[in-house]
Structures are given as structure tokens and as C-alpha cells.
C-alpha positions in Angstrom: 161.1 70.5 148.0 156.8 69.5 150.2 154.7 62.2 151.5 154.3 59.2 153.5 157.5 57.1 152.9 157.2 54.7 150.1 157.2 51.0 150.9 160.7 49.8 151.8 160.4 47.5 148.8 160.7 50.5 146.6 164.4 50.8 147.6 165.1 47.3 146.3 162.8 47.4 143.3 164.1 46.7 139.8 164.7 49.7 137.6 161.6 49.7 135.5 160.2 52.4 133.2 157.2 52.8 131.0 158.4 52.6 127.4 158.7 56.2 126.1 157.3 57.9 129.1 159.8 60.8 128.7 158.6 62.5 125.7 160.6 65.7 126.5 163.8 64.0 127.5 166.9 65.2 125.8 169.0 62.8 123.8 171.9 63.3 126.2 174.5 64.0 123.5 177.5 65.6 125.1 179.3 67.6 122.4 182.3 68.2 124.5 184.4 65.5 126.1 184.2 65.5 129.9 188.0 65.1 129.9 188.3 68.5 128.2 186.2 70.1 130.9 188.3 69.0 133.9 189.4 72.1 135.9 192.8 72.5 137.5 193.0 70.9 140.9 193.7 74.2 142.6 190.4 75.7 141.3 187.6 75.5 143.9 183.9 76.1 143.5 182.5 79.5 144.6 178.8 79.8 144.2 178.3 83.1 146.0 178.0 85.2 142.8 175.9 82.5 141.1 173.6 82.2 144.0 173.1 86.0 144.1 172.2 86.0 140.5 169.6 83.3 140.8 168.1 84.3 144.2 165.7 87.0 142.8 164.0 84.4 140.6 163.6 81.6 143.2 160.3 81.5 145.0 158.9 79.7 148.1 155.6 77.8 147.6 153.1 77.1 150.3 150.5 74.4 149.5 147.3 74.2 151.5 145.2 71.1 151.2 145.4 67.4 152.0 149.2 67.5 151.6 151.0 64.7 149.8 154.5 65.7 149.0 155.4 62.3 147.6 158.4 62.1 145.2 158.9 59.3 142.8 161.5 57.6 145.0 162.3 58.0 148.6 160.5 60.4 150.9 160.5 64.2 151.0 157.4 64.9 153.0 157.7 68.0 155.1 157.8 67.3 158.8 155.4 69.0 161.3 157.6 71.9 162.4 156.6 75.5 163.3 156.4 76.5 159.6 153.8 73.9 158.8 150.4 73.0 160.0 147.8 70.4 159.3 147.2 70.3 155.5 150.0 72.8 154.8 153.3 72.0 153.2 156.2 73.8 151.5 158.0 73.5 148.2 160.3 75.6 146.0 160.1 76.9 142.5 161.7 79.4 140.1 160.5 81.9 137.6 160.9 81.1 133.9 158.6 83.8 132.5 158.5 87.4 133.6 154.8 87.4 133.1 154.3 85.1 136.1 155.2 81.5 134.9 156.8 79.4 137.6 158.2 75.9 137.5 158.0 73.5 140.4 157.5 69.7 141.2 154.2 68.1 140.4 154.4 65.8 143.5 154.5 68.9 145.8 151.0 69.9 144.6 149.2 66.7 145.2 146.0 67.4 147.1 146.4 71.1 146.8 143.4 73.3 147.4 145.2 76.6 147.4 148.8 77.6 146.4 150.6 80.6 147.6 153.8 82.0 146.1 156.3 84.2 148.0 158.8 85.9 145.9 162.4 86.9 146.9 161.3 90.5 147.5 158.6 89.2 150.0 155.5 89.7 147.8 152.9 87.0 148.1 150.5 85.8 145.3 147.9 83.2 144.9 148.9 80.8 142.1 146.9 78.9 139.5 148.0 75.5 138.0 148.6 75.8 134.3 149.3 72.1 134.0 151.2 69.1 135.5 153.1 66.2 134.0 153.6 63.4 136.5 156.1 61.3 134.4 158.6 64.1 134.6 157.3 65.5 137.9 156.9 68.9 136.4 154.2 71.5 137.2 153.7 74.9 135.7 152.2 77.6 137.8 151.2 81.2 137.0 150.7 84.2 139.2 149.1 87.6 138.4 152.4 89.5 138.1 154.6 91.0 135.5 158.2 92.1 135.3 159.4 89.2 137.5 163.1 88.3 137.4 163.7 85.0 135.5 166.5 82.4 135.9 169.3 82.0 133.4 168.8 78.6 131.8 171.7 76.3 130.9 172.0 72.7 129.7 171.6 69.9 132.1 172.4 67.2 129.5 176.0 68.5 129.2 176.9 68.1 132.9 179.8 65.7 133.6 180.3 63.6 136.8 182.5 65.6 139.2 181.3 69.0 138.2 180.2 71.3 141.0 176.5 72.3 141.3 174.4 73.9 143.9 170.7 73.9 144.9 168.6 76.7 146.2 165.2 76.4 147.8 163.3 76.4 151.1 164.0 73.2 153.0 161.7 73.1 156.1 160.6 76.6 155.1 164.0 78.2 155.3 163.9 80.3 152.2 166.9 81.0 149.9 169.0 78.2 151.4 171.9 77.1 149.3 173.6 73.7 149.4 176.4 72.5 147.1 178.0 69.3 145.9 179.1 67.5 142.7 177.4 65.6 139.9 177.5 61.9 140.8 176.2 60.6 137.5 174.5 61.9 134.4 172.2 60.5 133.2 170.9 58.2 135.9 167.8 56.0 135.8 166.6 55.5 139.4 165.0 52.3 140.7 161.2 52.7 140.9 161.3 55.7 138.6 159.4 56.4 135.4 162.2 55.8 133.0 163.2 59.5 132.8 166.9 60.3 132.9 167.9 62.3 135.9 171.0 64.1 137.2 172.3 62.4 140.3 174.2 64.6 142.8 175.4 64.6 146.4 173.8 68.0 147.0 171.8 68.0 150.2 168.1 68.2 149.6 165.4 68.1 152.3 161.7 68.5 152.5 160.8 71.9 150.9 163.6 71.7 148.3 161.3 70.0 145.8 160.9 72.2 142.6 163.9 74.4 143.3 166.7 75.1 140.8 170.0 73.2 140.5 172.6 75.6 139.0 176.2 75.5 138.0 179.1 77.8 138.8 178.2 80.1 136.0 174.8 80.7 137.7 172.9 78.9 135.0 170.0 76.6 136.0 170.8 73.0 134.8 168.1 71.1 136.7 165.0 71.1 138.8 165.4 69.4 142.2 162.9 66.5 142.4 163.7 63.7 144.8 166.1 62.0 147.2 166.8 58.3 147.4 166.5 57.2 151.0 165.3 54.3 153.1 163.9 56.6 155.8 163.0 60.0 154.3 166.2 61.9 155.3 169.1 63.0 153.2 171.5 60.1 152.6 173.8 61.6 150.1 171.9 60.8 146.9 169.7 63.4 145.3 168.2 63.6 141.9 167.2 66.6 139.7 165.3 66.7 136.4 167.5 68.2 133.6 166.4 71.7 132.8 166.3 70.7 129.1 163.5 68.3 129.9 161.7 70.6 132.3 161.6 73.5 129.8 160.3 71.4 127.0 157.5 70.1 129.2 156.8 73.6 130.4 156.5 74.8 126.8 153.9 72.1 126.1 152.0 72.8 129.3 151.9 76.5 128.5 150.7 75.9 125.0 148.0 73.4 125.7 147.9 72.5 129.4 149.0 68.9 128.7 151.9 66.8 127.4 151.2 64.5 124.5 153.3 61.2 124.4 153.1 58.2 122.1 153.3 54.8 123.7 153.2 51.2 122.6 152.5 49.5 126.0 156.0 47.9 126.5 157.5 48.3 130.0 161.3 48.5 129.7 164.6 49.1 131.5 168.0 50.1 130.2 170.1 47.2 128.9 173.2 47.4 131.1 176.7 46.0 130.5 176.0 43.4 133.1 172.8 42.2 131.4 173.9 42.4 127.8 175.9 39.1 127.7 172.9 37.2 129.0 171.1 38.1 125.8 174.0 37.6 123.5 174.9 41.3 123.1 178.2 42.9 123.6 177.0 46.5 124.0 175.1 48.2 126.7 172.6 50.0 124.4 168.9 49.4 123.9 165.8 48.9 125.9 165.1 45.5 127.6 161.4 44.6 127.6 160.2 43.4 131.0 156.4 43.5 130.6 153.8 43.9 127.9 150.5 45.6 128.7 147.5 43.4 127.8 145.6 44.7 124.8 148.4 47.1 123.9 149.9 47.8 120.4 153.0 46.0 121.6 151.0 42.8 122.4 149.3 43.0 119.0 152.7 43.3 117.3 154.0 40.2 119.1 156.5 41.8 121.4 157.4 39.8 124.4 159.3 40.0 127.7 163.0 39.5 127.0 163.1 41.3 123.7 165.7 44.0 123.4 164.7 47.1 121.4 167.9 48.2 119.7 166.6 51.0 117.6 163.4 52.9 116.4 163.2 53.5 112.6 167.0 53.0 112.2 169.6 50.3 111.8 172.2 51.6 114.2 171.8 50.8 117.9 170.3 53.7 120.0 170.7 54.6 123.6 167.8 54.0 126.0 167.0 57.7 126.2 166.9 58.0 122.4 164.6 55.0 122.1 162.3 56.5 124.7 162.2 59.8 122.9 161.6 58.3 119.5 158.5 56.4 120.7 157.2 59.3 122.7 157.6 61.6 119.7 155.4 59.3 117.5 151.8 60.4 117.1 148.7 58.4 117.9 147.6 56.2 115.0 151.1 56.1 113.3 153.3 53.0 113.0 156.9 52.7 113.9 159.6 50.2 112.9 161.4 48.6 115.8 164.7 46.8 115.4 164.4 43.9 117.9 167.0 41.4 119.3 165.2 38.2 120.2 166.8 34.9 121.1 170.2 36.1 119.8 168.9 37.1 116.4 167.8 40.4 114.8 164.1 41.0 114.0 162.1 44.0 112.6 158.7 44.6 114.0 156.0 47.1 112.9 154.1 48.5 115.9 151.2 50.9 116.1 151.3 53.9 118.4 148.7 54.9 121.0 148.7 58.0 123.2 149.1 58.3 127.0 146.2 59.9 128.7 147.2 63.4 129.9 147.5 64.2 133.6 144.4 66.0 135.0 145.1 69.4 136.3 144.0 69.7 140.0 141.2 72.1 140.7 142.0 74.7 143.4 139.4 75.9 145.8 137.9 79.3 145.0 138.7 81.8 147.8 135.8 83.8 149.1 135.8 87.1 150.8 133.6 85.8 153.6 134.7 87.1 157.0 136.3 84.6 159.3 135.4 83.9 162.9 138.5 83.9 165.1 140.8 83.6 162.1 139.5 80.1 161.5 140.4 78.8 164.9 138.2 76.7 167.2 139.4 76.4 170.8 139.0 74.2 173.8 139.5 75.7 177.3 141.3 73.6 179.9 140.4 74.9 183.3 142.8 73.0 185.5 145.3 70.2 185.8 143.5 66.8 185.6 146.4 64.5 186.3 150.0 63.6 185.8 151.3 64.6 182.3 148.0 66.5 181.6 148.3 69.8 179.7 148.4 73.0 181.8 145.3 75.2 182.1 144.9 77.5 179.1 143.4 78.0 175.6 144.1 75.2 173.2 143.6 74.9 169.4 140.9 72.3 168.6 140.7 72.8 164.9 142.1 75.1 162.2 141.0 76.5 158.8 141.4 79.6 156.7 144.0 82.1 157.9 145.0 79.9 160.9 145.7 77.0 158.6 147.8 79.2 156.3 149.7 80.4 159.3 150.6 76.8 160.2 148.7 76.4 163.5 148.1 72.8 164.7 145.6 71.0 166.8 146.9 71.1 170.3 148.8 74.4 170.1 148.3 76.5 173.2 147.6 80.2 172.7 149.4 82.5 175.1 149.0 86.0 173.7 147.5 88.1 170.9 150.2 90.6 169.9 151.4 91.8 173.3 148.2 91.0 175.2 148.2 87.7 177.2 145.1 85.5 176.9 144.1 82.8 179.3 140.6 81.9 178.0 138.2 82.4 175.1 136.9 85.6 176.6 140.4 87.1 176.7 141.0 86.1 173.1 137.7 87.6 171.9 138.5 90.8 173.7 142.0 91.0 172.2 140.8 90.6 168.6 137.7 92.8 168.9 139.3 95.8 167.2 141.3 93.8 164.6 140.5 94.7 161.0 140.8 92.5 157.9 143.8 94.7 156.8 145.7 94.1 160.1 148.5 91.6 160.7 148.0 89.8 164.0 150.8 88.0 165.9 149.7 85.0 168.0 152.1 83.8 170.7 151.8 80.0 170.6 153.3 77.2 172.6 153.9 73.9 170.9 155.4 71.3 173.2 157.9 73.2 175.2 158.7 75.8 172.5 157.1 79.3 172.1 156.9 81.3 168.9 155.0 84.2 167.5 153.0 83.2 164.4 151.7 85.9 162.0 148.1 85.9 160.9 148.3 87.8 157.6 145.9 90.5 156.4 142.7 88.8 155.3 141.7 91.5 152.9 144.4 91.1 150.2 145.7 87.8 148.8 148.7 89.7 147.4 149.8 91.3 150.7 153.6 91.4 151.4 154.6 88.8 154.1 157.4 88.4 156.5 159.0 85.2 157.4 157.0 83.1 159.9 158.4 83.8 163.3 157.5 80.3 164.2 159.7 78.6 161.5 162.4 78.0 164.1 164.3 81.0 163.1 165.9 81.3 166.5 166.1 79.3 169.7 163.3 80.0 172.2 164.7 82.0 175.2 
């Protein structure tokens, strides 16, 4: 679930969306009435069995690089806790293909140089990026594994407000954490978003939850957790998940070609709400209200203008905002589509050419080499004595980190106290303590950060697929 907070103006921004950004969005037809799905008041949610079924297919993701866990709205940047170091952040994901395909959030991979996946059975793999799609915030990863457990996929478009759902992920690095709540609205278009319909819930999501599954009481995944809506970056009771219907369609395209193709006409729109409709002489709350036309776009050439209401694409009956988005996105480059327009309280039909959105570039990950590290990638500064009030105590301090130390989450300013069970006071002690360490060994470094102490594991350097244990430094227990 792993961004500098967006400008506060984002919170108050008008709900704008690029016309037909969501090519894989479902039509949101709900075949069953929500009234028919209401449970007896005495029936309570119990996610224990559902969580147990999903847990084997949920993975933790560690991203090493510049680190930019920026969601579309709000702020889900991981904070600097024991589990994270400079250039290291966490996210969540889930397995959708037993041959190693994993879904997660695209924003969590921004600036990634290396991606490491830890499965529920504690195996660790390096991952490659198959493709990303920023409009829907979907990324498809693959690891060199087979026979992986996969999630059971449901239908996010059928969720009704009030239904119970639960999220699983690794908030702040705490793997397999489950939080539950109810669906607040479905679909929901968020202010500052990309026009993609989302599932709004009150399920608690925090940094590190990005990319994890949202599932119902039957244990079926109905969404992928993507963002929170918050003025300050913390959980404020409003969370948003991408419907699994959309996520899986995007994943299929990424798996087939590494990109998602979408038609566009260059008209920026927002849903026509019941409050806005009377201002344009309309009684219903259907259609897409044009707020901006891109210069030089097919929409400009066709004469579309701000204030037009697109009622339908290639049909006479009024369509929902999502259906209009989907219809334009499904059109291919070079084709022409017929738009039913409402302009100045009168109907109008306009023929518009279709262009194609440029695909998102897949980030290139750094190639790992087998070169032997010096001191696990740590550079130290020795402080010999107290220099004044509030000055650090004498000892061995981390000056910079890279390689294995960065993966372990060490920070500039950490004080090193011991290697395994051997205390170290200076660089000579440290070098003596690691002299016999082999690349296949796990080494435990006792580190002080602020007033807290914690052992941090330096994993075997010889195998990128070595099993791992939970970081002792991830605040798993209070420091004695």
C-alpha cells in the first residue's frame, strides 16, 4: 500500500477526468437489486475463513529506488520506520497467475530500481515489471516461480453500499494484516482522479496497503486497494479500491502486449450530477459534462466545447458516465464515432475522430550483479567522544547505505551496536566481527535509531531467492 503529500488544493479540486481514460472499466450494470441482497440484521460479518483462504496468495512487495509511493489522491507514502530505509518502501500485491503473475499498484513502483516479492510461505523473489497502466493505477509483475496459490476473483461492479468487505496487505511492513469495513459507495469518482470508477469503503488503509486485495465475505477478491482520501496522509475513514473487473482486464492487456490501448478524443469531462443537470436544462443525472478541450485534438476539430454534455456514444438512449468512457476508450485509432450532444438546451449529433493515448513506459529495473560488497554496502563515521550538549554518544554511525544494507532498511544516522552477539564500538571491531562472514550467511546487526534498539537482518548475498524472516526492526515488539 508504498509519496509526498499532494498539494492541499487537491482535496478541494473539481472532479475532472480525461474523456475515456478508463478503457477497462466495467459498465457497472448490477443485475441484482441491492434491496434483494440485504442480509438479516442479526447476521454479522466474519472474515476469518475468507482471510485464511486469501492469505496464501497475498504477497509483500519491497521497492528499492528513489521511492515515490504517490497515489492519485491523498498520501500513502510509507513513513521512515524500522522496516524502511532511504530509498526503500513497501507495498502489497496478490497472485493472479500460478506461473508468477502478480497484481499491485503502479504508483508504488515509481522510481523503482529493484523489486523484491515475499510470499506468504516466506520465499523471496526478485520481480520484473511486465507493464504498468497509470490511469487505472495497475501494475503487473512477474517472478520466476510456478505453482503459486492464486486468489479467487469475484465481481467488484456488483458490490452494494453497506456490504461488508475486508482488505489484506502489509501496512507499515506488517504482513498479512486484515482490516474490515463496509462499502460506502460504488461506483465513486474521486476529486482529482482520472475518471476511473472506484469502490469507496471505510476500510482502514495505511502506507504499505497499496496493491493489496479487497475481498468480500465469500473470500472473493472484489478490488485492488489503491488510495486514501486525506488532507494529511493518514487514514481518515475514506479509502478507495479499483474494481477487480477493471484490474483483471488491464492485467490481461499488459500480459498480452505490455501496454493498454485506449482511444481518446481530447475532451476532459466530469460526470453530470443531479445538482448540475438543471443548470443545463436536463432532468437526468446521466452523461459526461465537458470541462475542457485539448488544443489540436479531435474534439476541437469536431467543434466540441466546454459546457457540452455528451449523452451517448453511437446510440440514441442516454448513457452513464462510465459507459461513455468505455465506449470512447474502446474505439480504435483512426475510426470515427458519433456523439449525441446536448448544447444550449438542444440536442446535436457530432462526428469525432479517435486518437490513441500514448502507453505508459515500463520502468527499467537495475541489473543486479554478483560483485562482492564491502561491509554490506555500509559506510561508517566513528564518533570518538561527546562534543557538546545533545551530541550523539561515542560509537559507530551509518554514514551512507547501498546494496544489502539498503535492502535491510538501514538509515543514515543509525548507530551500530553489535554484529550478531558481538558488540562493536568502532570500525576495527566491525571489520573483525564480519571477517568470517560468507555470502551465504545471514547476519544480524543490532542498531539503535533514536532511543530504540532492534536487530536488523542482512540477508544472504549469494541467492536472490533465499527465504527471509520478518525484519526484527519492523517494530514487532517494544524495545525492552
